[in-house]
HTML snippet that shows the backbone in 3Dmol.js (N, CA, C, O; Angstrom):
<script src="https://3Dmol.org/build/3Dmol-min.js"></script>
<div id="view" style="width:600px;height:400px;position:relative"></div>
<script>
const pdb = `
ATOM      1  N   MET A   1     -24.100  -0.557  73.232  1.00  0.00           N
ATOM      2  CA  MET A   1     -22.842  -0.413  72.518  1.00  0.00           C
ATOM      3  C   MET A   1     -23.116  -0.695  71.046  1.00  0.00           C
ATOM      4  O   MET A   1     -23.965  -1.515  70.697  1.00  0.00           O
ATOM      5  N   SER A   2     -22.415  -0.031  70.239  1.00  0.00           N
ATOM      6  CA  SER A   2     -22.601  -0.118  68.795  1.00  0.00           C
ATOM      7  C   SER A   2     -22.489  -1.550  68.293  1.00  0.00           C
ATOM      8  O   SER A   2     -21.808  -2.380  68.895  1.00  0.00           O
ATOM      9  N   GLY A   3     -23.163  -1.827  67.190  1.00  0.00           N
ATOM     10  CA  GLY A   3     -23.135  -3.136  66.564  1.00  0.00           C
ATOM     11  C   GLY A   3     -21.789  -3.496  65.984  1.00  0.00           C
ATOM     12  O   GLY A   3     -21.607  -4.622  65.523  1.00  0.00           O
ATOM     13  N   GLU A   4     -20.830  -2.572  65.991  1.00  0.00           N
ATOM     14  CA  GLU A   4     -19.513  -2.845  65.443  1.00  0.00           C
ATOM     15  C   GLU A   4     -18.585  -3.496  66.459  1.00  0.00           C
ATOM     16  O   GLU A   4     -17.479  -3.897  66.096  1.00  0.00           O
ATOM     17  N   ALA A   5     -18.993  -3.614  67.714  1.00  0.00           N
ATOM     18  CA  ALA A   5     -18.167  -4.216  68.754  1.00  0.00           C
ATOM     19  C   ALA A   5     -18.461  -5.715  68.851  1.00  0.00           C
ATOM     20  O   ALA A   5     -19.602  -6.151  68.696  1.00  0.00           O
ATOM     21  N   SER A   6     -17.407  -6.492  69.111  1.00  0.00           N
ATOM     22  CA  SER A   6     -17.577  -7.940  69.275  1.00  0.00           C
ATOM     23  C   SER A   6     -18.250  -8.233  70.608  1.00  0.00           C
ATOM     24  O   SER A   6     -18.274  -7.393  71.507  1.00  0.00           O
ATOM     25  N   ASP A   7     -18.796  -9.442  70.717  1.00  0.00           N
ATOM     26  CA  ASP A   7     -19.409  -9.861  71.976  1.00  0.00           C
ATOM     27  C   ASP A   7     -18.396  -9.810  73.109  1.00  0.00           C
ATOM     28  O   ASP A   7     -18.730  -9.388  74.216  1.00  0.00           O
ATOM     29  N   GLU A   8     -17.160 -10.232  72.850  1.00  0.00           N
ATOM     30  CA  GLU A   8     -16.128 -10.220  73.887  1.00  0.00           C
ATOM     31  C   GLU A   8     -15.790  -8.804  74.336  1.00  0.00           C
ATOM     32  O   GLU A   8     -15.602  -8.564  75.529  1.00  0.00           O
ATOM     33  N   LEU A   9     -15.710  -7.875  73.407  1.00  0.00           N
ATOM     34  CA  LEU A   9     -15.432  -6.483  73.771  1.00  0.00           C
ATOM     35  C   LEU A   9     -16.581  -5.922  74.602  1.00  0.00           C
ATOM     36  O   LEU A   9     -16.355  -5.191  75.566  1.00  0.00           O
ATOM     37  N   ARG A  10     -17.785  -6.257  74.237  1.00  0.00           N
ATOM     38  CA  ARG A  10     -18.952  -5.790  75.002  1.00  0.00           C
ATOM     39  C   ARG A  10     -18.947  -6.322  76.427  1.00  0.00           C
ATOM     40  O   ARG A  10     -19.317  -5.615  77.365  1.00  0.00           O
ATOM     41  N   ARG A  11     -18.519  -7.590  76.585  1.00  0.00           N
ATOM     42  CA  ARG A  11     -18.474  -8.183  77.931  1.00  0.00           C
ATOM     43  C   ARG A  11     -17.334  -7.600  78.766  1.00  0.00           C
ATOM     44  O   ARG A  11     -17.454  -7.497  79.986  1.00  0.00           O
ATOM     45  N   GLY A  12     -16.231  -7.218  78.121  1.00  0.00           N
ATOM     46  CA  GLY A  12     -15.049  -6.774  78.853  1.00  0.00           C
ATOM     47  C   GLY A  12     -14.956  -5.279  79.089  1.00  0.00           C
ATOM     48  O   GLY A  12     -14.180  -4.840  79.937  1.00  0.00           O
ATOM     49  N   THR A  13     -15.729  -4.485  78.358  1.00  0.00           N
ATOM     50  CA  THR A  13     -15.622  -3.027  78.439  1.00  0.00           C
ATOM     51  C   THR A  13     -17.005  -2.410  78.287  1.00  0.00           C
ATOM     52  O   THR A  13     -17.796  -2.822  77.438  1.00  0.00           O
ATOM     53  N   SER A  14     -17.276  -1.431  79.111  1.00  0.00           N
ATOM     54  CA  SER A  14     -18.566  -0.752  78.981  1.00  0.00           C
ATOM     55  C   SER A  14     -18.512   0.238  77.818  1.00  0.00           C
ATOM     56  O   SER A  14     -17.439   0.685  77.412  1.00  0.00           O
ATOM     57  N   GLU A  15     -19.658   0.562  77.307  1.00  0.00           N
ATOM     58  CA  GLU A  15     -19.739   1.556  76.233  1.00  0.00           C
ATOM     59  C   GLU A  15     -19.190   2.893  76.716  1.00  0.00           C
ATOM     60  O   GLU A  15     -18.510   3.593  75.966  1.00  0.00           O
ATOM     61  N   ALA A  16     -19.479   3.251  77.962  1.00  0.00           N
ATOM     62  CA  ALA A  16     -18.985   4.514  78.516  1.00  0.00           C
ATOM     63  C   ALA A  16     -17.456   4.536  78.543  1.00  0.00           C
ATOM     64  O   ALA A  16     -16.848   5.563  78.242  1.00  0.00           O
ATOM     65  N   ASP A  17     -16.829   3.409  78.903  1.00  0.00           N
ATOM     66  CA  ASP A  17     -15.368   3.353  78.938  1.00  0.00           C
ATOM     67  C   ASP A  17     -14.772   3.462  77.541  1.00  0.00           C
ATOM     68  O   ASP A  17     -13.740   4.108  77.359  1.00  0.00           O
ATOM     69  N   LEU A  18     -15.405   2.844  76.558  1.00  0.00           N
ATOM     70  CA  LEU A  18     -14.915   2.964  75.181  1.00  0.00           C
ATOM     71  C   LEU A  18     -15.035   4.400  74.677  1.00  0.00           C
ATOM     72  O   LEU A  18     -14.122   4.916  74.032  1.00  0.00           O
ATOM     73  N   ILE A  19     -16.142   5.030  74.968  1.00  0.00           N
ATOM     74  CA  ILE A  19     -16.334   6.423  74.568  1.00  0.00           C
ATOM     75  C   ILE A  19     -15.284   7.303  75.238  1.00  0.00           C
ATOM     76  O   ILE A  19     -14.741   8.216  74.617  1.00  0.00           O
ATOM     77  N   LYS A  20     -14.998   7.019  76.524  1.00  0.00           N
ATOM     78  CA  LYS A  20     -13.972   7.753  77.252  1.00  0.00           C
ATOM     79  C   LYS A  20     -12.602   7.574  76.589  1.00  0.00           C
ATOM     80  O   LYS A  20     -11.857   8.539  76.416  1.00  0.00           O
ATOM     81  N   LEU A  21     -12.279   6.329  76.220  1.00  0.00           N
ATOM     82  CA  LEU A  21     -10.993   6.051  75.575  1.00  0.00           C
ATOM     83  C   LEU A  21     -10.859   6.818  74.270  1.00  0.00           C
ATOM     84  O   LEU A  21      -9.858   7.502  74.054  1.00  0.00           O
ATOM     85  N   PHE A  22     -11.851   6.713  73.399  1.00  0.00           N
ATOM     86  CA  PHE A  22     -11.765   7.394  72.110  1.00  0.00           C
ATOM     87  C   PHE A  22     -11.787   8.914  72.279  1.00  0.00           C
ATOM     88  O   PHE A  22     -11.180   9.634  71.485  1.00  0.00           O
ATOM     89  N   GLY A  23     -12.480   9.405  73.306  1.00  0.00           N
ATOM     90  CA  GLY A  23     -12.447  10.838  73.607  1.00  0.00           C
ATOM     91  C   GLY A  23     -11.068  11.286  74.066  1.00  0.00           C
ATOM     92  O   GLY A  23     -10.612  12.369  73.701  1.00  0.00           O
ATOM     93  N   LEU A  24     -10.405  10.462  74.862  1.00  0.00           N
ATOM     94  CA  LEU A  24      -9.061  10.770  75.329  1.00  0.00           C
ATOM     95  C   LEU A  24      -8.063  10.762  74.172  1.00  0.00           C
ATOM     96  O   LEU A  24      -7.183  11.620  74.093  1.00  0.00           O
ATOM     97  N   VAL A  25      -8.210   9.778  73.270  1.00  0.00           N
ATOM     98  CA  VAL A  25      -7.352   9.752  72.081  1.00  0.00           C
ATOM     99  C   VAL A  25      -7.527  11.049  71.297  1.00  0.00           C
ATOM    100  O   VAL A  25      -6.542  11.661  70.883  1.00  0.00           O
ATOM    101  N   HIS A  26      -8.760  11.467  71.094  1.00  0.00           N
ATOM    102  CA  HIS A  26      -9.022  12.690  70.337  1.00  0.00           C
ATOM    103  C   HIS A  26      -8.470  13.922  71.059  1.00  0.00           C
ATOM    104  O   HIS A  26      -7.907  14.818  70.431  1.00  0.00           O
ATOM    105  N   GLN A  27      -8.637  13.955  72.378  1.00  0.00           N
ATOM    106  CA  GLN A  27      -8.140  15.091  73.165  1.00  0.00           C
ATOM    107  C   GLN A  27      -6.621  15.214  73.067  1.00  0.00           C
ATOM    108  O   GLN A  27      -6.099  16.317  72.901  1.00  0.00           O
ATOM    109  N   LYS A  28      -5.915  14.099  73.166  1.00  0.00           N
ATOM    110  CA  LYS A  28      -4.450  14.135  73.166  1.00  0.00           C
ATOM    111  C   LYS A  28      -3.849  14.172  71.771  1.00  0.00           C
ATOM    112  O   LYS A  28      -2.744  14.680  71.583  1.00  0.00           O
ATOM    113  N   MET A  29      -4.574  13.631  70.784  1.00  0.00           N
ATOM    114  CA  MET A  29      -4.006  13.494  69.443  1.00  0.00           C
ATOM    115  C   MET A  29      -4.636  14.428  68.418  1.00  0.00           C
ATOM    116  O   MET A  29      -4.018  14.718  67.394  1.00  0.00           O
ATOM    117  N   GLY A  30      -5.848  14.902  68.674  1.00  0.00           N
ATOM    118  CA  GLY A  30      -6.540  15.733  67.699  1.00  0.00           C
ATOM    119  C   GLY A  30      -7.181  14.890  66.612  1.00  0.00           C
ATOM    120  O   GLY A  30      -7.268  13.667  66.727  1.00  0.00           O
ATOM    121  N   ASN A  31      -7.622  15.546  65.573  1.00  0.00           N
ATOM    122  CA  ASN A  31      -8.264  14.839  64.462  1.00  0.00           C
ATOM    123  C   ASN A  31      -7.270  13.931  63.762  1.00  0.00           C
ATOM    124  O   ASN A  31      -6.090  14.257  63.639  1.00  0.00           O
ATOM    125  N   SER A  32      -7.759  12.794  63.306  1.00  0.00           N
ATOM    126  CA  SER A  32      -6.886  11.892  62.550  1.00  0.00           C
ATOM    127  C   SER A  32      -6.793  12.376  61.114  1.00  0.00           C
ATOM    128  O   SER A  32      -7.708  13.005  60.582  1.00  0.00           O
ATOM    129  N   GLY A  33      -5.666  12.064  60.510  1.00  0.00           N
ATOM    130  CA  GLY A  33      -5.427  12.444  59.127  1.00  0.00           C
ATOM    131  C   GLY A  33      -5.019  11.238  58.312  1.00  0.00           C
ATOM    132  O   GLY A  33      -5.691  10.206  58.321  1.00  0.00           O
ATOM    133  N   LYS A  34      -3.915  11.377  57.609  1.00  0.00           N
ATOM    134  CA  LYS A  34      -3.442  10.329  56.718  1.00  0.00           C
ATOM    135  C   LYS A  34      -3.080   9.071  57.503  1.00  0.00           C
ATOM    136  O   LYS A  34      -2.390   9.128  58.521  1.00  0.00           O
ATOM    137  N   MET A  35      -3.564   7.930  57.002  1.00  0.00           N
ATOM    138  CA  MET A  35      -3.243   6.633  57.587  1.00  0.00           C
ATOM    139  C   MET A  35      -2.428   5.839  56.581  1.00  0.00           C
ATOM    140  O   MET A  35      -2.748   5.804  55.393  1.00  0.00           O
ATOM    141  N   SER A  36      -1.376   5.206  57.069  1.00  0.00           N
ATOM    142  CA  SER A  36      -0.523   4.380  56.221  1.00  0.00           C
ATOM    143  C   SER A  36      -0.528   2.964  56.784  1.00  0.00           C
ATOM    144  O   SER A  36      -0.082   2.739  57.909  1.00  0.00           O
ATOM    145  N   ALA A  37      -1.034   2.002  55.999  1.00  0.00           N
ATOM    146  CA  ALA A  37      -1.117   0.611  56.445  1.00  0.00           C
ATOM    147  C   ALA A  37       0.278   0.038  56.662  1.00  0.00           C
ATOM    148  O   ALA A  37       1.140   0.155  55.791  1.00  0.00           O
ATOM    149  N   LYS A  38       0.504  -0.579  57.816  1.00  0.00           N
ATOM    150  CA  LYS A  38       1.791  -1.185  58.154  1.00  0.00           C
ATOM    151  C   LYS A  38       1.697  -2.689  58.331  1.00  0.00           C
ATOM    152  O   LYS A  38       2.719  -3.376  58.354  1.00  0.00           O
ATOM    153  N   GLY A  39       0.497  -3.203  58.456  1.00  0.00           N
ATOM    154  CA  GLY A  39       0.336  -4.641  58.622  1.00  0.00           C
ATOM    155  C   GLY A  39      -1.111  -5.043  58.482  1.00  0.00           C
ATOM    156  O   GLY A  39      -2.025  -4.312  58.865  1.00  0.00           O
ATOM    157  N   PHE A  40      -1.297  -6.218  57.928  1.00  0.00           N
ATOM    158  CA  PHE A  40      -2.641  -6.756  57.722  1.00  0.00           C
ATOM    159  C   PHE A  40      -2.512  -8.266  57.771  1.00  0.00           C
ATOM    160  O   PHE A  40      -1.841  -8.859  56.926  1.00  0.00           O
ATOM    161  N   HIS A  41      -3.142  -8.891  58.746  1.00  0.00           N
ATOM    162  CA  HIS A  41      -3.041 -10.342  58.890  1.00  0.00           C
ATOM    163  C   HIS A  41      -4.427 -10.931  59.087  1.00  0.00           C
ATOM    164  O   HIS A  41      -5.250 -10.391  59.827  1.00  0.00           O
ATOM    165  N   ILE A  42      -4.669 -12.031  58.423  1.00  0.00           N
ATOM    166  CA  ILE A  42      -5.906 -12.784  58.591  1.00  0.00           C
ATOM    167  C   ILE A  42      -5.523 -14.110  59.228  1.00  0.00           C
ATOM    168  O   ILE A  42      -4.653 -14.822  58.725  1.00  0.00           O
ATOM    169  N   ASN A  43      -6.168 -14.433  60.323  1.00  0.00           N
ATOM    170  CA  ASN A  43      -5.846 -15.647  61.067  1.00  0.00           C
ATOM    171  C   ASN A  43      -7.112 -16.401  61.425  1.00  0.00           C
ATOM    172  O   ASN A  43      -8.171 -15.809  61.635  1.00  0.00           O
ATOM    173  N   TRP A  44      -6.986 -17.705  61.490  1.00  0.00           N
ATOM    174  CA  TRP A  44      -8.055 -18.563  61.969  1.00  0.00           C
ATOM    175  C   TRP A  44      -7.598 -19.072  63.336  1.00  0.00           C
ATOM    176  O   TRP A  44      -6.645 -19.847  63.420  1.00  0.00           O
ATOM    177  N   ARG A  45      -8.271 -18.641  64.409  1.00  0.00           N
ATOM    178  CA  ARG A  45      -7.900 -19.042  65.766  1.00  0.00           C
ATOM    179  C   ARG A  45      -9.132 -19.557  66.495  1.00  0.00           C
ATOM    180  O   ARG A  45     -10.184 -18.918  66.512  1.00  0.00           O
ATOM    181  N   ASN A  46      -8.975 -20.699  67.082  1.00  0.00           N
ATOM    182  CA  ASN A  46     -10.061 -21.274  67.898  1.00  0.00           C
ATOM    183  C   ASN A  46     -11.397 -21.297  67.153  1.00  0.00           C
ATOM    184  O   ASN A  46     -12.448 -21.028  67.735  1.00  0.00           O
ATOM    185  N   GLY A  47     -11.342 -21.617  65.872  1.00  0.00           N
ATOM    186  CA  GLY A  47     -12.565 -21.734  65.086  1.00  0.00           C
ATOM    187  C   GLY A  47     -13.193 -20.419  64.674  1.00  0.00           C
ATOM    188  O   GLY A  47     -14.340 -20.391  64.228  1.00  0.00           O
ATOM    189  N   ARG A  48     -12.446 -19.313  64.819  1.00  0.00           N
ATOM    190  CA  ARG A  48     -12.978 -17.992  64.450  1.00  0.00           C
ATOM    191  C   ARG A  48     -11.979 -17.270  63.560  1.00  0.00           C
ATOM    192  O   ARG A  48     -10.769 -17.462  63.678  1.00  0.00           O
ATOM    193  N   LEU A  49     -12.501 -16.438  62.669  1.00  0.00           N
ATOM    194  CA  LEU A  49     -11.679 -15.665  61.744  1.00  0.00           C
ATOM    195  C   LEU A  49     -11.376 -14.301  62.351  1.00  0.00           C
ATOM    196  O   LEU A  49     -12.288 -13.579  62.756  1.00  0.00           O
ATOM    197  N   TYR A  50     -10.077 -13.946  62.415  1.00  0.00           N
ATOM    198  CA  TYR A  50      -9.626 -12.674  62.955  1.00  0.00           C
ATOM    199  C   TYR A  50      -8.857 -11.909  61.889  1.00  0.00           C
ATOM    200  O   TYR A  50      -8.152 -12.501  61.071  1.00  0.00           O
ATOM    201  N   VAL A  51      -8.998 -10.588  61.903  1.00  0.00           N
ATOM    202  CA  VAL A  51      -8.230  -9.710  61.032  1.00  0.00           C
ATOM    203  C   VAL A  51      -7.530  -8.686  61.920  1.00  0.00           C
ATOM    204  O   VAL A  51      -8.174  -7.949  62.665  1.00  0.00           O
ATOM    205  N   ASP A  52      -6.203  -8.652  61.829  1.00  0.00           N
ATOM    206  CA  ASP A  52      -5.396  -7.691  62.571  1.00  0.00           C
ATOM    207  C   ASP A  52      -4.902  -6.635  61.594  1.00  0.00           C
ATOM    208  O   ASP A  52      -4.357  -6.967  60.542  1.00  0.00           O
ATOM    209  N   GLN A  53      -5.090  -5.370  61.935  1.00  0.00           N
ATOM    210  CA  GLN A  53      -4.635  -4.266  61.090  1.00  0.00           C
ATOM    211  C   GLN A  53      -3.789  -3.314  61.927  1.00  0.00           C
ATOM    212  O   GLN A  53      -4.115  -3.026  63.078  1.00  0.00           O
ATOM    213  N   VAL A  54      -2.692  -2.825  61.333  1.00  0.00           N
ATOM    214  CA  VAL A  54      -1.825  -1.850  61.989  1.00  0.00           C
ATOM    215  C   VAL A  54      -1.628  -0.685  61.024  1.00  0.00           C
ATOM    216  O   VAL A  54      -1.331  -0.878  59.845  1.00  0.00           O
ATOM    217  N   TYR A  55      -1.797   0.521  61.545  1.00  0.00           N
ATOM    218  CA  TYR A  55      -1.644   1.742  60.743  1.00  0.00           C
ATOM    219  C   TYR A  55      -0.753   2.730  61.472  1.00  0.00           C
ATOM    220  O   TYR A  55      -0.834   2.863  62.694  1.00  0.00           O
ATOM    221  N   ASP A  56       0.094   3.421  60.730  1.00  0.00           N
ATOM    222  CA  ASP A  56       0.719   4.637  61.224  1.00  0.00           C
ATOM    223  C   ASP A  56      -0.221   5.761  60.826  1.00  0.00           C
ATOM    224  O   ASP A  56      -0.525   5.939  59.646  1.00  0.00           O
ATOM    225  N   THR A  57      -0.679   6.515  61.809  1.00  0.00           N
ATOM    226  CA  THR A  57      -1.673   7.556  61.575  1.00  0.00           C
ATOM    227  C   THR A  57      -1.103   8.907  61.959  1.00  0.00           C
ATOM    228  O   THR A  57      -0.545   9.074  63.044  1.00  0.00           O
ATOM    229  N   GLN A  58      -1.247   9.865  61.065  1.00  0.00           N
ATOM    230  CA  GLN A  58      -0.860  11.239  61.368  1.00  0.00           C
ATOM    231  C   GLN A  58      -2.074  11.945  61.942  1.00  0.00           C
ATOM    232  O   GLN A  58      -3.088  12.115  61.266  1.00  0.00           O
ATOM    233  N   PHE A  59      -1.957  12.349  63.181  1.00  0.00           N
ATOM    234  CA  PHE A  59      -3.002  13.109  63.842  1.00  0.00           C
ATOM    235  C   PHE A  59      -2.602  14.579  63.828  1.00  0.00           C
ATOM    236  O   PHE A  59      -1.457  14.913  63.524  1.00  0.00           O
ATOM    237  N   ALA A  60      -3.534  15.444  64.151  1.00  0.00           N
ATOM    238  CA  ALA A  60      -3.254  16.886  64.178  1.00  0.00           C
ATOM    239  C   ALA A  60      -2.144  17.230  65.167  1.00  0.00           C
ATOM    240  O   ALA A  60      -1.393  18.180  64.945  1.00  0.00           O
ATOM    241  N   LEU A  61      -2.030  16.464  66.265  1.00  0.00           N
ATOM    242  CA  LEU A  61      -1.066  16.791  67.307  1.00  0.00           C
ATOM    243  C   LEU A  61       0.096  15.804  67.395  1.00  0.00           C
ATOM    244  O   LEU A  61       0.859  15.839  68.361  1.00  0.00           O
ATOM    245  N   GLY A  62       0.241  14.938  66.417  1.00  0.00           N
ATOM    246  CA  GLY A  62       1.365  14.000  66.437  1.00  0.00           C
ATOM    247  C   GLY A  62       1.092  12.723  65.678  1.00  0.00           C
ATOM    248  O   GLY A  62       0.023  12.526  65.101  1.00  0.00           O
ATOM    249  N   GLN A  63       2.090  11.865  65.695  1.00  0.00           N
ATOM    250  CA  GLN A  63       2.043  10.583  64.993  1.00  0.00           C
ATOM    251  C   GLN A  63       1.655   9.484  65.979  1.00  0.00           C
ATOM    252  O   GLN A  63       2.035   9.534  67.149  1.00  0.00           O
ATOM    253  N   GLY A  64       0.908   8.504  65.514  1.00  0.00           N
ATOM    254  CA  GLY A  64       0.552   7.367  66.355  1.00  0.00           C
ATOM    255  C   GLY A  64       0.473   6.094  65.537  1.00  0.00           C
ATOM    256  O   GLY A  64       0.220   6.129  64.333  1.00  0.00           O
ATOM    257  N   ARG A  65       0.691   4.979  66.195  1.00  0.00           N
ATOM    258  CA  ARG A  65       0.513   3.670  65.563  1.00  0.00           C
ATOM    259  C   ARG A  65      -0.732   3.042  66.178  1.00  0.00           C
ATOM    260  O   ARG A  65      -0.788   2.792  67.382  1.00  0.00           O
ATOM    261  N   GLU A  66      -1.723   2.792  65.336  1.00  0.00           N
ATOM    262  CA  GLU A  66      -2.986   2.229  65.793  1.00  0.00           C
ATOM    263  C   GLU A  66      -3.075   0.763  65.375  1.00  0.00           C
ATOM    264  O   GLU A  66      -2.712   0.395  64.258  1.00  0.00           O
ATOM    265  N   SER A  67      -3.564  -0.058  66.292  1.00  0.00           N
ATOM    266  CA  SER A  67      -3.775  -1.477  66.018  1.00  0.00           C
ATOM    267  C   SER A  67      -5.243  -1.810  66.255  1.00  0.00           C
ATOM    268  O   SER A  67      -5.818  -1.465  67.288  1.00  0.00           O
ATOM    269  N   PHE A  68      -5.826  -2.477  65.290  1.00  0.00           N
ATOM    270  CA  PHE A  68      -7.220  -2.907  65.364  1.00  0.00           C
ATOM    271  C   PHE A  68      -7.259  -4.420  65.188  1.00  0.00           C
ATOM    272  O   PHE A  68      -6.575  -4.963  64.319  1.00  0.00           O
ATOM    273  N   VAL A  69      -8.047  -5.095  65.997  1.00  0.00           N
ATOM    274  CA  VAL A  69      -8.294  -6.522  65.807  1.00  0.00           C
ATOM    275  C   VAL A  69      -9.797  -6.681  65.613  1.00  0.00           C
ATOM    276  O   VAL A  69     -10.599  -6.247  66.440  1.00  0.00           O
ATOM    277  N   TRP A  70     -10.151  -7.308  64.511  1.00  0.00           N
ATOM    278  CA  TRP A  70     -11.545  -7.553  64.160  1.00  0.00           C
ATOM    279  C   TRP A  70     -11.786  -9.057  64.202  1.00  0.00           C
ATOM    280  O   TRP A  70     -10.896  -9.838  63.863  1.00  0.00           O
ATOM    281  N   VAL A  71     -12.963  -9.461  64.608  1.00  0.00           N
ATOM    282  CA  VAL A  71     -13.354 -10.862  64.593  1.00  0.00           C
ATOM    283  C   VAL A  71     -14.663 -10.965  63.815  1.00  0.00           C
ATOM    284  O   VAL A  71     -15.533 -10.102  63.931  1.00  0.00           O
ATOM    285  N   MET A  72     -14.794 -12.017  63.029  1.00  0.00           N
ATOM    286  CA  MET A  72     -16.036 -12.213  62.281  1.00  0.00           C
ATOM    287  C   MET A  72     -17.071 -12.865  63.193  1.00  0.00           C
ATOM    288  O   MET A  72     -16.828 -13.924  63.772  1.00  0.00           O
ATOM    289  N   GLU A  73     -18.222 -12.220  63.313  1.00  0.00           N
ATOM    290  CA  GLU A  73     -19.351 -12.741  64.078  1.00  0.00           C
ATOM    291  C   GLU A  73     -20.588 -12.630  63.212  1.00  0.00           C
ATOM    292  O   GLU A  73     -20.947 -11.538  62.773  1.00  0.00           O
ATOM    293  N   GLN A  74     -21.235 -13.744  62.968  1.00  0.00           N
ATOM    294  CA  GLN A  74     -22.451 -13.789  62.150  1.00  0.00           C
ATOM    295  C   GLN A  74     -22.229 -13.127  60.801  1.00  0.00           C
ATOM    296  O   GLN A  74     -23.084 -12.400  60.295  1.00  0.00           O
ATOM    297  N   GLY A  75     -21.050 -13.397  60.225  1.00  0.00           N
ATOM    298  CA  GLY A  75     -20.740 -12.895  58.888  1.00  0.00           C
ATOM    299  C   GLY A  75     -20.360 -11.426  58.814  1.00  0.00           C
ATOM    300  O   GLY A  75     -20.213 -10.883  57.719  1.00  0.00           O
ATOM    301  N   GLN A  76     -20.198 -10.763  59.975  1.00  0.00           N
ATOM    302  CA  GLN A  76     -19.867  -9.342  60.012  1.00  0.00           C
ATOM    303  C   GLN A  76     -18.597  -9.129  60.825  1.00  0.00           C
ATOM    304  O   GLN A  76     -18.407  -9.793  61.844  1.00  0.00           O
ATOM    305  N   PRO A  77     -17.709  -8.204  60.391  1.00  0.00           N
ATOM    306  CA  PRO A  77     -16.537  -7.890  61.214  1.00  0.00           C
ATOM    307  C   PRO A  77     -16.951  -7.057  62.423  1.00  0.00           C
ATOM    308  O   PRO A  77     -17.699  -6.087  62.301  1.00  0.00           O
ATOM    309  N   ARG A  78     -16.452  -7.451  63.586  1.00  0.00           N
ATOM    310  CA  ARG A  78     -16.740  -6.737  64.833  1.00  0.00           C
ATOM    311  C   ARG A  78     -15.416  -6.392  65.508  1.00  0.00           C
ATOM    312  O   ARG A  78     -14.495  -7.208  65.523  1.00  0.00           O
ATOM    313  N   LEU A  79     -15.318  -5.199  66.060  1.00  0.00           N
ATOM    314  CA  LEU A  79     -14.093  -4.770  66.720  1.00  0.00           C
ATOM    315  C   LEU A  79     -13.855  -5.603  67.973  1.00  0.00           C
ATOM    316  O   LEU A  79     -14.704  -5.667  68.862  1.00  0.00           O
ATOM    317  N   GLN A  80     -12.693  -6.236  68.028  1.00  0.00           N
ATOM    318  CA  GLN A  80     -12.301  -7.054  69.174  1.00  0.00           C
ATOM    319  C   GLN A  80     -11.427  -6.233  70.130  1.00  0.00           C
ATOM    320  O   GLN A  80     -11.585  -6.311  71.348  1.00  0.00           O
ATOM    321  N   SER A  81     -10.493  -5.436  69.557  1.00  0.00           N
ATOM    322  CA  SER A  81      -9.641  -4.605  70.407  1.00  0.00           C
ATOM    323  C   SER A  81      -9.048  -3.454  69.601  1.00  0.00           C
ATOM    324  O   SER A  81      -8.959  -3.498  68.374  1.00  0.00           O
ATOM    325  N   TYR A  82      -8.650  -2.428  70.338  1.00  0.00           N
ATOM    326  CA  TYR A  82      -8.024  -1.239  69.763  1.00  0.00           C
ATOM    327  C   TYR A  82      -6.872  -0.855  70.676  1.00  0.00           C
ATOM    328  O   TYR A  82      -6.982  -0.926  71.900  1.00  0.00           O
ATOM    329  N   HIS A  83      -5.750  -0.443  70.056  1.00  0.00           N
ATOM    330  CA  HIS A  83      -4.584   0.008  70.815  1.00  0.00           C
ATOM    331  C   HIS A  83      -3.930   1.146  70.042  1.00  0.00           C
ATOM    332  O   HIS A  83      -3.869   1.116  68.813  1.00  0.00           O
ATOM    333  N   ILE A  84      -3.442   2.145  70.764  1.00  0.00           N
ATOM    334  CA  ILE A  84      -2.682   3.218  70.132  1.00  0.00           C
ATOM    335  C   ILE A  84      -1.364   3.377  70.883  1.00  0.00           C
ATOM    336  O   ILE A  84      -1.325   3.343  72.113  1.00  0.00           O
ATOM    337  N   ASP A  85      -0.302   3.548  70.133  1.00  0.00           N
ATOM    338  CA  ASP A  85       1.026   3.805  70.693  1.00  0.00           C
ATOM    339  C   ASP A  85       1.515   5.123  70.115  1.00  0.00           C
ATOM    340  O   ASP A  85       1.674   5.260  68.902  1.00  0.00           O
ATOM    341  N   SER A  86       1.752   6.094  70.995  1.00  0.00           N
ATOM    342  CA  SER A  86       2.205   7.410  70.580  1.00  0.00           C
ATOM    343  C   SER A  86       2.878   8.097  71.749  1.00  0.00           C
ATOM    344  O   SER A  86       2.467   7.915  72.895  1.00  0.00           O
ATOM    345  N   LEU A  87       3.896   8.876  71.480  1.00  0.00           N
ATOM    346  CA  LEU A  87       4.534   9.656  72.542  1.00  0.00           C
ATOM    347  C   LEU A  87       3.537  10.619  73.175  1.00  0.00           C
ATOM    348  O   LEU A  87       3.635  10.916  74.366  1.00  0.00           O
ATOM    349  N   ASN A  88       2.579  11.111  72.390  1.00  0.00           N
ATOM    350  CA  ASN A  88       1.563  12.040  72.891  1.00  0.00           C
ATOM    351  C   ASN A  88       0.569  11.349  73.825  1.00  0.00           C
ATOM    352  O   ASN A  88      -0.110  12.011  74.610  1.00  0.00           O
ATOM    353  N   PHE A  89       0.484  10.038  73.742  1.00  0.00           N
ATOM    354  CA  PHE A  89      -0.572   9.314  74.456  1.00  0.00           C
ATOM    355  C   PHE A  89      -0.042   8.545  75.662  1.00  0.00           C
ATOM    356  O   PHE A  89      -0.754   7.711  76.221  1.00  0.00           O
ATOM    357  N   ARG A  90       1.160   8.806  76.057  1.00  0.00           N
ATOM    358  CA  ARG A  90       1.729   8.069  77.205  1.00  0.00           C
ATOM    359  C   ARG A  90       1.513   8.793  78.490  1.00  0.00           C
ATOM    360  O   ARG A  90       1.926   8.313  79.546  1.00  0.00           O
TER     361      ARG A  90
END
`;
const viewer = $3Dmol.createViewer("view");
viewer.addModel(pdb, "pdb");
viewer.setStyle({}, {cartoon: {color: "spectrum"}});
viewer.zoomTo();
viewer.render();
</script>
């Protein structure tokens, strides 16, 4: 799995499942376009630094709200979780 994933994400999800998820997002939503930031939070939880980002994203086939949670590991941001909410993706 790519170096951009957190240790927790690697333990909880296989690389194949992540590739499947992002492939499904692309299949249902098409290419991503303009992103508009809707939220950005930096938190210190359980001795670790987390960054939560929320974007409204215009895709080729519709609008979606994407949420990313990053955690700092060894001085680098690593993806902790990803979520998309869209009528096209339900």
